[in-house]
TIMI-645429 format. One record per residue (C-alpha): residue in one letter; chain; z negated, y, x. Coordinates in steps of 0.25 Angstrom, whole numbers, padded with zeros to 4 digits, m for minus. Example, Ala and Ser with C-alpha at 12.3 -4.5 7.8 and 13.67 -1.06 7.14 Angstrom:
{'a'; 'A'; {m0031; m0018; 0049}},
{'s'; 'A'; {m0029; m0004; 0055}},
***
This chain:
{'m'; 'A'; {m1049; 0769; m0049}},
{'i'; 'A'; {m1039; 0777; m0042}},
{'d'; 'A'; {m1041; 0792; m0043}},
{'i'; 'A'; {m1031; 0800; m0051}},
{'k'; 'A'; {m1027; 0809; m0039}},
{'d'; 'A'; {m1023; 0796; m0032}},
{'l'; 'A'; {m1014; 0792; m0044}},
{'l'; 'A'; {m1007; 0805; m0044}},
{'q'; 'A'; {m1005; 0804; m0029}},
{'i'; 'A'; {m0999; 0790; m0031}},
{'t'; 'A'; {m0990; 0796; m0042}},
{'i'; 'A'; {m0985; 0806; m0031}},
{'d'; 'A'; {m0984; 0796; m0020}},
{'r'; 'A'; {m0976; 0786; m0028}},
{'e'; 'A'; {m0967; 0797; m0033}},
{'a'; 'A'; {m0970; 0794; m0048}},
{'s'; 'A'; {m0967; 0804; m0059}},
{'d'; 'A'; {m0979; 0800; m0068}},
{'l'; 'A'; {m0992; 0793; m0068}},
{'h'; 'A'; {m0999; 0787; m0080}},
{'i'; 'A'; {m1014; 0785; m0082}},
{'i'; 'A'; {m1017; 0776; m0094}},
{'s'; 'A'; {m1029; 0768; m0096}},
{'g'; 'A'; {m1027; 0753; m0096}},
{'i'; 'A'; {m1016; 0752; m0086}},
{'a'; 'A'; {m1014; 0756; m0071}},
{'p'; 'A'; {m1009; 0770; m0068}},
{'y'; 'A'; {m0993; 0770; m0069}},
{'l'; 'A'; {m0983; 0778; m0062}},
{'r'; 'A'; {m0969; 0782; m0066}},
{'i'; 'A'; {m0959; 0781; m0054}},
{'e'; 'A'; {m0944; 0784; m0056}},
{'g'; 'A'; {m0946; 0783; m0071}},
{'q'; 'A'; {m0953; 0769; m0070}},
{'l'; 'A'; {m0968; 0767; m0074}},
{'s'; 'A'; {m0977; 0757; m0065}},
{'p'; 'A'; {m0992; 0755; m0063}},
{'i'; 'A'; {m0998; 0760; m0049}},
{'p'; 'A'; {m1000; 0747; m0042}},
{'s'; 'A'; {m1014; 0742; m0039}},
{'e'; 'A'; {m1020; 0753; m0048}},
{'e'; 'A'; {m1030; 0747; m0059}},
{'i'; 'A'; {m1030; 0749; m0074}},
{'i'; 'A'; {m1035; 0763; m0078}},
{'t'; 'A'; {m1046; 0764; m0088}},
{'p'; 'A'; {m1049; 0775; m0098}},
{'d'; 'A'; {m1060; 0780; m0090}},
{'v'; 'A'; {m1052; 0782; m0078}},
{'v'; 'A'; {m1041; 0789; m0086}},
{'n'; 'A'; {m1052; 0798; m0091}},
{'k'; 'A'; {m1057; 0801; m0077}},
{'y'; 'A'; {m1043; 0805; m0073}},
{'v'; 'A'; {m1041; 0814; m0085}},
{'k'; 'A'; {m1054; 0821; m0082}},
{'e'; 'A'; {m1050; 0823; m0067}},
{'i'; 'A'; {m1036; 0830; m0070}},
{'l'; 'A'; {m1040; 0838; m0083}},
{'s'; 'A'; {m1048; 0851; m0084}},
{'s'; 'A'; {m1059; 0851; m0094}},
{'e'; 'A'; {m1050; 0860; m0103}},
{'q'; 'A'; {m1039; 0850; m0102}},
{'f'; 'A'; {m1048; 0838; m0105}},
{'d'; 'A'; {m1053; 0845; m0117}},
{'r'; 'A'; {m1038; 0847; m0122}},
{'l'; 'A'; {m1035; 0833; m0119}},
{'t'; 'A'; {m1047; 0828; m0127}},
{'v'; 'A'; {m1043; 0837; m0139}},
{'n'; 'A'; {m1028; 0834; m0138}},
{'k'; 'A'; {m1028; 0820; m0133}},
{'e'; 'A'; {m1017; 0824; m0122}},
{'i'; 'A'; {m1014; 0835; m0112}},
{'d'; 'A'; {m1003; 0839; m0103}},
{'f'; 'A'; {m1007; 0847; m0090}},
{'s'; 'A'; {m1002; 0848; m0076}},
{'l'; 'A'; {m1010; 0843; m0064}},
{'p'; 'A'; {m1009; 0849; m0050}},
{'f'; 'A'; {m1011; 0838; m0040}},
{'s'; 'A'; {m1005; 0839; m0026}},
{'q'; 'A'; {m0995; 0846; m0017}},
{'k'; 'A'; {m0984; 0836; m0021}},
{'a'; 'A'; {m0985; 0835; m0036}},
{'r'; 'A'; {m0993; 0839; m0049}},
{'f'; 'A'; {m0993; 0832; m0062}},
{'r'; 'A'; {m0990; 0835; m0077}},
{'v'; 'A'; {m1001; 0827; m0084}},
{'n'; 'A'; {m1002; 0822; m0099}},
{'t'; 'A'; {m1016; 0816; m0102}},
{'y'; 'A'; {m1016; 0809; m0116}},
{'t'; 'A'; {m1024; 0799; m0124}},
{'q'; 'A'; {m1018; 0785; m0127}},
{'k'; 'A'; {m1026; 0774; m0134}},
{'g'; 'A'; {m1038; 0782; m0134}},
{'s'; 'A'; {m1039; 0784; m0119}},
{'l'; 'A'; {m1033; 0795; m0109}},
{'a'; 'A'; {m1020; 0793; m0101}},
{'i'; 'A'; {m1013; 0802; m0091}},
{'a'; 'A'; {m0998; 0804; m0088}},
{'f'; 'A'; {m0995; 0812; m0075}},
{'r'; 'A'; {m0981; 0817; m0072}},
{'k'; 'A'; {m0979; 0821; m0057}},
{'i'; 'A'; {m0973; 0835; m0055}},
{'p'; 'A'; {m0969; 0838; m0041}},
{'m'; 'A'; {m0973; 0850; m0034}},
{'e'; 'A'; {m0959; 0853; m0028}},
{'i'; 'A'; {m0949; 0856; m0039}},
{'p'; 'A'; {m0936; 0848; m0035}},
{'k'; 'A'; {m0922; 0855; m0035}},
{'i'; 'A'; {m0911; 0853; m0045}},
{'d'; 'A'; {m0902; 0845; m0035}},
{'d'; 'A'; {m0914; 0837; m0030}},
{'l'; 'A'; {m0916; 0831; m0044}},
{'g'; 'A'; {m0902; 0826; m0045}},
{'l'; 'A'; {m0899; 0836; m0057}},
{'p'; 'A'; {m0885; 0842; m0059}},
{'k'; 'A'; {m0882; 0854; m0051}},
{'l'; 'A'; {m0878; 0861; m0065}},
{'l'; 'A'; {m0893; 0864; m0067}},
{'h'; 'A'; {m0893; 0874; m0056}},
{'t'; 'A'; {m0884; 0882; m0065}},
{'f'; 'A'; {m0895; 0884; m0075}},
{'t'; 'A'; {m0905; 0889; m0066}},
{'g'; 'A'; {m0897; 0902; m0064}},
{'l'; 'A'; {m0896; 0905; m0079}},
{'k'; 'A'; {m0903; 0917; m0085}},
{'q'; 'A'; {m0905; 0912; m0099}},
{'g'; 'A'; {m0903; 0900; m0108}},
{'f'; 'A'; {m0910; 0887; m0112}},
{'i'; 'A'; {m0910; 0875; m0102}},
{'l'; 'A'; {m0915; 0862; m0107}},
{'v'; 'A'; {m0919; 0850; m0099}},
{'t'; 'A'; {m0921; 0837; m0107}},
{'g'; 'A'; {m0924; 0823; m0106}},
{'p'; 'A'; {m0935; 0813; m0108}},
{'t'; 'A'; {m0949; 0815; m0101}},
{'g'; 'A'; {m0950; 0811; m0087}},
{'h'; 'A'; {m0935; 0813; m0084}},
{'g'; 'A'; {m0935; 0826; m0075}},
{'k'; 'A'; {m0935; 0837; m0085}},
{'s'; 'A'; {m0946; 0845; m0079}},
{'t'; 'A'; {m0941; 0843; m0065}},
{'t'; 'A'; {m0927; 0847; m0069}},
{'l'; 'A'; {m0932; 0860; m0075}},
{'a'; 'A'; {m0942; 0863; m0063}},
{'s'; 'A'; {m0930; 0862; m0054}},
{'m'; 'A'; {m0922; 0872; m0062}},
{'l'; 'A'; {m0933; 0882; m0063}},
{'n'; 'A'; {m0936; 0881; m0049}},
{'e'; 'A'; {m0922; 0884; m0045}},
{'i'; 'A'; {m0923; 0896; m0053}},
{'n'; 'A'; {m0936; 0899; m0046}},
{'e'; 'A'; {m0929; 0898; m0033}},
{'q'; 'A'; {m0916; 0906; m0036}},
{'r'; 'A'; {m0920; 0916; m0046}},
{'y'; 'A'; {m0930; 0928; m0048}},
{'t'; 'A'; {m0935; 0924; m0062}},
{'h'; 'A'; {m0948; 0922; m0070}},
{'i'; 'A'; {m0949; 0907; m0074}},
{'v'; 'A'; {m0959; 0904; m0085}},
{'t'; 'A'; {m0962; 0890; m0088}},
{'i'; 'A'; {m0970; 0884; m0100}},
{'e'; 'A'; {m0974; 0870; m0097}},
{'d'; 'A'; {m0984; 0859; m0103}},
{'p'; 'A'; {m0989; 0857; m0092}},
{'i'; 'A'; {m0983; 0864; m0080}},
{'e'; 'A'; {m0975; 0854; m0072}},
{'f'; 'A'; {m0968; 0860; m0059}},
{'v'; 'A'; {m0975; 0872; m0053}},
{'f'; 'A'; {m0965; 0882; m0048}},
{'k'; 'A'; {m0967; 0891; m0036}},
{'p'; 'A'; {m0960; 0904; m0037}},
{'v'; 'A'; {m0949; 0907; m0028}},
{'n'; 'A'; {m0940; 0918; m0034}},
{'s'; 'A'; {m0945; 0917; m0048}},
{'i'; 'A'; {m0958; 0919; m0054}},
{'i'; 'A'; {m0964; 0907; m0062}},
{'s'; 'A'; {m0974; 0907; m0074}},
{'q'; 'A'; {m0978; 0892; m0077}},
{'r'; 'A'; {m0986; 0891; m0090}},
{'e'; 'A'; {m0993; 0878; m0095}},
{'m'; 'A'; {m0995; 0874; m0109}},
{'g'; 'A'; {m1010; 0874; m0113}},
{'f'; 'A'; {m1014; 0881; m0100}},
{'d'; 'A'; {m1005; 0894; m0099}},
{'t'; 'A'; {m1001; 0894; m0114}},
{'h'; 'A'; {m1004; 0887; m0127}},
{'s'; 'A'; {m0991; 0887; m0133}},
{'w'; 'A'; {m0976; 0884; m0129}},
{'q'; 'A'; {m0971; 0894; m0140}},
{'i'; 'A'; {m0981; 0905; m0136}},
{'a'; 'A'; {m0978; 0903; m0121}},
{'l'; 'A'; {m0963; 0904; m0123}},
{'r'; 'A'; {m0965; 0917; m0132}},
{'s'; 'A'; {m0974; 0923; m0121}},
{'t'; 'A'; {m0963; 0919; m0110}},
{'l'; 'A'; {m0954; 0930; m0116}},
{'r'; 'A'; {m0964; 0940; m0112}},
{'e'; 'A'; {m0966; 0934; m0098}},
{'d'; 'A'; {m0952; 0939; m0092}},
{'p'; 'A'; {m0947; 0926; m0090}},
{'d'; 'A'; {m0933; 0922; m0085}},
{'v'; 'A'; {m0934; 0907; m0086}},
{'v'; 'A'; {m0943; 0899; m0095}},
{'l'; 'A'; {m0946; 0884; m0095}},
{'v'; 'A'; {m0951; 0878; m0107}},
{'g'; 'A'; {m0958; 0865; m0102}},
{'e'; 'A'; {m0954; 0857; m0115}},
{'m'; 'A'; {m0949; 0862; m0129}},
{'r'; 'A'; {m0958; 0853; m0138}},
{'d'; 'A'; {m0957; 0860; m0152}},
{'y'; 'A'; {m0950; 0870; m0161}},
{'e'; 'A'; {m0958; 0882; m0156}},
{'t'; 'A'; {m0956; 0879; m0141}},
{'i'; 'A'; {m0941; 0877; m0143}},
{'a'; 'A'; {m0939; 0890; m0151}},
{'s'; 'A'; {m0947; 0898; m0141}},
{'a'; 'A'; {m0939; 0892; m0129}},
{'l'; 'A'; {m0926; 0896; m0137}},
{'t'; 'A'; {m0931; 0910; m0139}},
{'v'; 'A'; {m0934; 0912; m0124}},
{'a'; 'A'; {m0920; 0907; m0120}},
{'e'; 'A'; {m0914; 0916; m0131}},
{'t'; 'A'; {m0920; 0928; m0125}},
{'g'; 'A'; {m0913; 0927; m0112}},
{'h'; 'A'; {m0922; 0917; m0104}},
{'l'; 'A'; {m0918; 0904; m0096}},
{'v'; 'A'; {m0926; 0893; m0103}},
{'f'; 'A'; {m0929; 0879; m0098}},
{'a'; 'A'; {m0935; 0868; m0107}},
{'t'; 'A'; {m0936; 0853; m0109}},
{'l'; 'A'; {m0934; 0844; m0121}},
{'h'; 'A'; {m0936; 0829; m0122}},
{'t'; 'A'; {m0922; 0826; m0127}},
{'n'; 'A'; {m0912; 0816; m0122}},
{'s'; 'A'; {m0899; 0824; m0123}},
{'a'; 'A'; {m0893; 0838; m0125}},
{'a'; 'A'; {m0889; 0836; m0139}},
{'q'; 'A'; {m0903; 0830; m0142}},
{'t'; 'A'; {m0909; 0842; m0135}},
{'i'; 'A'; {m0902; 0852; m0144}},
{'d'; 'A'; {m0905; 0844; m0157}},
{'r'; 'A'; {m0920; 0844; m0153}},
{'i'; 'A'; {m0921; 0859; m0151}},
{'v'; 'A'; {m0914; 0862; m0164}},
{'d'; 'A'; {m0921; 0851; m0172}},
{'v'; 'A'; {m0935; 0857; m0169}},
{'f'; 'A'; {m0932; 0869; m0178}},
{'p'; 'A'; {m0932; 0870; m0193}},
{'e'; 'A'; {m0918; 0867; m0199}},
{'e'; 'A'; {m0916; 0881; m0203}},
{'q'; 'A'; {m0918; 0886; m0189}},
{'q'; 'A'; {m0909; 0876; m0182}},
{'e'; 'A'; {m0896; 0884; m0183}},
{'q'; 'A'; {m0903; 0896; m0176}},
{'v'; 'A'; {m0909; 0887; m0165}},
{'r'; 'A'; {m0895; 0880; m0163}},
{'l'; 'A'; {m0889; 0894; m0161}},
{'q'; 'A'; {m0901; 0898; m0152}},
{'l'; 'A'; {m0900; 0886; m0143}},
{'s'; 'A'; {m0885; 0887; m0142}},
{'n'; 'A'; {m0886; 0901; m0137}},
{'v'; 'A'; {m0896; 0898; m0126}},
{'i'; 'A'; {m0894; 0883; m0121}},
{'e'; 'A'; {m0889; 0882; m0107}},
{'v'; 'A'; {m0891; 0867; m0104}},
{'v'; 'A'; {m0898; 0855; m0109}},
{'f'; 'A'; {m0900; 0845; m0097}},
{'s'; 'A'; {m0905; 0831; m0102}},
{'m'; 'A'; {m0909; 0822; m0091}},
{'r'; 'A'; {m0914; 0808; m0088}},
{'l'; 'A'; {m0920; 0802; m0075}},
{'i'; 'A'; {m0913; 0788; m0074}},
{'p'; 'A'; {m0917; 0777; m0065}},
{'s'; 'A'; {m0906; 0775; m0054}},
{'i'; 'A'; {m0902; 0762; m0047}},
{'t'; 'A'; {m0911; 0766; m0035}},
{'g'; 'A'; {m0923; 0768; m0044}},
{'k'; 'A'; {m0924; 0783; m0043}},
{'r'; 'A'; {m0921; 0791; m0056}},
{'v'; 'A'; {m0908; 0800; m0057}},
{'v'; 'A'; {m0905; 0811; m0067}},
{'a'; 'A'; {m0895; 0809; m0078}},
{'y'; 'A'; {m0893; 0821; m0087}},
{'e'; 'A'; {m0885; 0827; m0098}},
{'v'; 'A'; {m0881; 0842; m0097}},
{'m'; 'A'; {m0878; 0851; m0109}},
{'l'; 'A'; {m0873; 0865; m0106}},
{'g'; 'A'; {m0874; 0877; m0115}},
{'t'; 'A'; {m0859; 0879; m0116}},
{'s'; 'A'; {m0852; 0885; m0128}},
{'a'; 'A'; {m0848; 0871; m0133}},
{'i'; 'A'; {m0863; 0867; m0132}},
{'k'; 'A'; {m0868; 0880; m0138}},
{'t'; 'A'; {m0858; 0878; m0150}},
{'t'; 'A'; {m0863; 0864; m0152}},
{'i'; 'A'; {m0877; 0868; m0153}},
{'r'; 'A'; {m0875; 0880; m0162}},
{'d'; 'A'; {m0867; 0872; m0172}},
{'g'; 'A'; {m0877; 0860; m0172}},
{'k'; 'A'; {m0867; 0850; m0166}},
{'t'; 'A'; {m0876; 0844; m0156}},
{'h'; 'A'; {m0870; 0830; m0158}},
{'q'; 'A'; {m0858; 0836; m0151}},
{'i'; 'A'; {m0866; 0840; m0138}},
{'d'; 'A'; {m0863; 0826; m0131}},
{'n'; 'A'; {m0848; 0828; m0133}},
{'v'; 'A'; {m0849; 0842; m0127}},
{'l'; 'A'; {m0857; 0837; m0115}},
{'q'; 'A'; {m0846; 0826; m0113}},
{'t'; 'A'; {m0835; 0835; m0113}},
{'s'; 'A'; {m0841; 0847; m0104}},
{'t'; 'A'; {m0844; 0840; m0091}},
{'e'; 'A'; {m0835; 0850; m0084}},
{'v'; 'A'; {m0846; 0861; m0086}},
{'g'; 'A'; {m0858; 0851; m0082}},
{'m'; 'A'; {m0861; 0844; m0095}},
{'n'; 'A'; {m0863; 0830; m0097}},
{'t'; 'A'; {m0870; 0819; m0105}},
{'l'; 'A'; {m0881; 0810; m0101}},
{'e'; 'A'; {m0872; 0798; m0101}},
{'m'; 'A'; {m0862; 0805; m0092}},
{'s'; 'A'; {m0874; 0807; m0082}},
{'l'; 'A'; {m0878; 0793; m0083}},
{'a'; 'A'; {m0864; 0787; m0081}},
{'n'; 'A'; {m0863; 0796; m0069}},
{'l'; 'A'; {m0876; 0790; m0063}},
{'v'; 'A'; {m0871; 0776; m0066}},
{'k'; 'A'; {m0857; 0778; m0060}},
{'k'; 'A'; {m0864; 0783; m0047}},
{'g'; 'A'; {m0872; 0771; m0047}},
{'k'; 'A'; {m0885; 0778; m0048}},
{'v'; 'A'; {m0890; 0772; m0062}},
{'a'; 'A'; {m0887; 0758; m0068}},
{'l'; 'A'; {m0879; 0758; m0080}},
{'e'; 'A'; {m0890; 0751; m0088}},
{'v'; 'A'; {m0900; 0762; m0084}},
{'a'; 'A'; {m0890; 0773; m0088}},
{'q'; 'A'; {m0888; 0766; m0102}},
{'s'; 'A'; {m0903; 0766; m0104}},
{'y'; 'A'; {m0904; 0781; m0102}},
{'s'; 'A'; {m0891; 0785; m0110}},
{'l'; 'A'; {m0891; 0791; m0123}},
{'r'; 'A'; {m0877; 0785; m0126}},
{'p'; 'A'; {m0875; 0772; m0118}},
{'e'; 'A'; {m0861; 0769; m0124}},
{'e'; 'A'; {m0857; 0783; m0118}},
{'l'; 'A'; {m0863; 0780; m0105}},
{'n'; 'A'; {m0856; 0767; m0104}},
{'r'; 'A'; {m0843; 0773; m0107}},
{'l'; 'A'; {m0845; 0784; m0096}},
{'v'; 'A'; {m0849; 0773; m0086}},
{'r'; 'A'; {m0836; 0765; m0089}},
{'s'; 'A'; {m0827; 0777; m0089}},
{'s'; 'A'; {m0832; 0781; m0075}},
{'k'; 'A'; {m0828; 0767; m0069}},
***
């Protein structure tokens, strides 16, 4: 059976984003969003998976895996990449999912992201949310923005991650990266402690629950620039998700807090293009007075209308971005429709552009 290090090297060499090790099948790679087995590799047995797990976990991590049935951690590998790893149990046997993290942090422009994002790296305070499904570039986008701050400003950047993904090398800023379970045991405590660490910029790897969201809002309210992610599909859904995690009697206050600090919600997708490579489609909601009023008044159903009528300041809906990709011949209409939240609106925009 092939060595785990060789499988990780294949993942890098074939420019895959993910490697899956599951007993009963061959190893699988995800390349440009598509899963496929590694040719010529034999089926992996539970004993082989167990061997791989013991090679990549410390004894303390293995004990946590035994108790919790799953564990997240980061794995240094080579000069070209490291891996975010989730080891879990399925059908009574262990499995491993590796996500490749490049060592070099890409630039905003190199990722095909809108130039508007450069604007937000110069902010002194506020709340910046990057949202979208798993595996669609949220972490890379955040890393590119944080590294631009690192290169251009003299700040203290504090990240709280589970686990640490991109490793930042200080340029003009100083950077403290904290990993859940290794450097801290609680998102809430880590965020509270952050206020005593003289930060200018704070990254919350993922806002998962009420306590984390409440703490992140507090950090933003106290005059810091806060970056965070959510697994939501649109700006309106993002605002609703944040408000809805709070008890009903607190929601009015949370809407007020959020309206005061929100700077941008950037919702993104990586869409298969006609050439086979993936391209970015995105929705942008800026914290204008109209948006802040909409959030404060609890009228999130009006956000899409504001986005559609505010293109002159840089806002747009996902459908506008998809229609633009179709118009430029980069993405097939059928593919764009499959990623659209409102296919009828997408069809209307494509027809009107002809």
